[in-house]
Z-matrix of the N, CA and C atoms (Angstrom, degrees):
N
C 1 1.450
C 2 1.522 1 110.98
N 3 1.322 2 116.91 1 -32.17
C 4 1.462 3 119.76 2 -178.98
C 5 1.525 4 111.89 3 -68.41
N 6 1.316 5 117.21 4 -25.45
C 7 1.457 6 120.16 5 -179.02
C 8 1.528 7 110.96 6 -67.72
N 9 1.337 8 117.97 7 -25.24
C 10 1.459 9 120.89 8 178.15
C 11 1.521 10 112.03 9 -64.29
N 12 1.323 11 116.71 10 -30.56
C 13 1.463 12 120.20 11 177.94
C 14 1.526 13 111.43 12 -67.76
N 15 1.289 14 117.25 13 -18.50
C 16 1.458 15 122.00 14 175.51
C 17 1.526 16 111.71 15 -96.37
N 18 1.321 17 116.83 16 -42.64
C 19 1.460 18 120.40 17 -173.06
C 20 1.523 19 113.72 18 -74.85
N 21 1.322 20 118.74 19 -35.48
C 22 1.461 21 120.63 20 -178.62
C 23 1.527 22 111.23 21 -65.94
N 24 1.333 23 120.32 22 -50.90
C 25 1.471 24 118.16 23 177.26
C 26 1.524 25 112.96 24 -64.82
N 27 1.320 26 117.16 25 -32.76
C 28 1.455 27 120.63 26 178.16
C 29 1.529 28 111.06 27 -65.59
N 30 1.314 29 117.47 28 -42.15
C 31 1.463 30 120.10 29 179.25
C 32 1.528 31 111.55 30 -70.37
N 33 1.306 32 118.07 31 -35.65
C 34 1.468 33 120.74 32 176.57
C 35 1.522 34 110.10 33 -65.97
N 36 1.316 35 117.30 34 -41.08
C 37 1.459 36 121.38 35 178.03
C 38 1.525 37 110.80 36 -64.21
N 39 1.308 38 117.43 37 -42.21
C 40 1.460 39 121.33 38 178.23
C 41 1.526 40 111.36 39 -64.39
N 42 1.326 41 117.49 40 -42.02
C 43 1.467 42 121.12 41 178.75
C 44 1.527 43 110.54 42 -63.93
N 45 1.319 44 117.97 43 -40.75
C 46 1.461 45 121.06 44 177.85
C 47 1.523 46 111.51 45 -66.36
N 48 1.323 47 117.13 46 -37.62
C 49 1.462 48 120.41 47 178.08
C 50 1.524 49 110.80 48 -65.32
N 51 1.321 50 117.29 49 -40.12
C 52 1.465 51 120.92 50 178.35
C 53 1.524 52 110.42 51 -66.19
N 54 1.320 53 117.59 52 -42.50
C 55 1.461 54 120.45 53 178.24
C 56 1.524 55 111.71 54 -64.73
N 57 1.318 56 117.41 55 -38.16
C 58 1.470 57 120.92 56 176.94
C 59 1.526 58 110.93 57 -65.37
N 60 1.312 59 117.63 58 -41.36
C 61 1.463 60 120.99 59 178.80
C 62 1.526 61 110.81 60 -65.40
N 63 1.318 62 118.06 61 -40.46
C 64 1.456 63 121.55 62 177.94
C 65 1.527 64 110.65 63 -67.08
N 66 1.316 65 116.86 64 -42.83
C 67 1.457 66 120.39 65 177.67
C 68 1.516 67 111.83 66 -62.65
N 69 1.318 68 117.25 67 -39.69
C 70 1.466 69 121.64 68 178.18
C 71 1.527 70 110.28 69 -63.75
N 72 1.325 71 117.05 70 -42.21
C 73 1.462 72 121.00 71 -179.51
C 74 1.524 73 110.81 72 -65.74
N 75 1.319 74 117.63 73 -40.61
C 76 1.458 75 120.83 74 178.52
C 77 1.526 76 109.77 75 -67.75
N 78 1.304 77 117.70 76 -42.11
C 79 1.467 78 122.11 77 -178.75
C 80 1.527 79 111.72 78 -66.11
N 81 1.326 80 117.40 79 -33.19
C 82 1.460 81 121.58 80 179.64
C 83 1.527 82 112.87 81 -82.29
N 84 1.336 83 118.22 82 -4.84
C 85 1.455 84 121.40 83 174.95
C 86 1.514 85 114.18 84 86.18
N 87 1.306 86 118.55 85 27.30
C 88 1.456 87 121.45 86 -179.10
C 89 1.520 88 112.54 87 -69.84
N 90 1.321 89 117.93 88 -21.38
C 91 1.458 90 121.27 89 -175.60
C 92 1.524 91 112.13 90 -110.67
N 93 1.315 92 117.85 91 23.13
C 94 1.463 93 121.14 92 -177.81
C 95 1.524 94 112.22 93 -78.53
N 96 1.313 95 118.72 94 -48.95
C 97 1.458 96 121.38 95 -174.46
C 98 1.513 97 113.01 96 -108.35
N 99 1.302 98 117.43 97 55.54
C 100 1.464 99 121.37 98 -176.31
C 101 1.534 100 110.85 99 -67.85
N 102 1.328 101 117.29 100 -37.43
C 103 1.467 102 120.91 101 -177.10
C 104 1.524 103 112.39 102 -77.07
N 105 1.303 104 118.02 103 -17.46
C 106 1.466 105 120.47 104 -176.24
C 107 1.529 106 111.64 105 -63.98
N 108 1.306 107 118.14 106 -40.93
C 109 1.469 108 120.86 107 179.98
C 110 1.521 109 111.53 108 -69.86
N 111 1.320 110 116.94 109 -33.66
C 112 1.470 111 119.61 110 178.24
C 113 1.530 112 110.82 111 -69.44
N 114 1.315 113 117.36 112 -34.42
C 115 1.460 114 120.80 113 179.31
C 116 1.527 115 111.57 114 -80.37
N 117 1.306 116 117.56 115 -27.52
C 118 1.466 117 121.58 116 -178.01
C 119 1.526 118 111.71 117 -63.80
N 120 1.315 119 117.50 118 -35.37
C 121 1.457 120 120.82 119 -177.85
C 122 1.531 121 111.53 120 -70.07
N 123 1.339 122 117.18 121 -23.22
C 124 1.459 123 121.24 122 -178.71
C 125 1.541 124 112.34 123 -84.79
N 126 1.321 125 116.50 124 -19.09
C 127 1.457 126 119.82 125 -178.46
C 128 1.521 127 109.91 126 -83.17
N 129 1.318 128 115.28 127 139.73
C 130 1.466 129 118.95 128 177.08
C 131 1.527 130 109.47 129 -93.13
N 132 1.289 131 116.17 130 147.99
C 133 1.465 132 120.33 131 -178.20
C 134 1.482 133 112.10 132 -81.01
């Protein structure tokens, strides 16, 4: 039971860190041109 006092805050901290990283990536525009790479492979040089 004592391990829950360690694991619950640790998992909440990890979940918040993942959400912050995802929010940062969206805010920086990492997901803007997703289709561009898929179309680039079909074009001939």
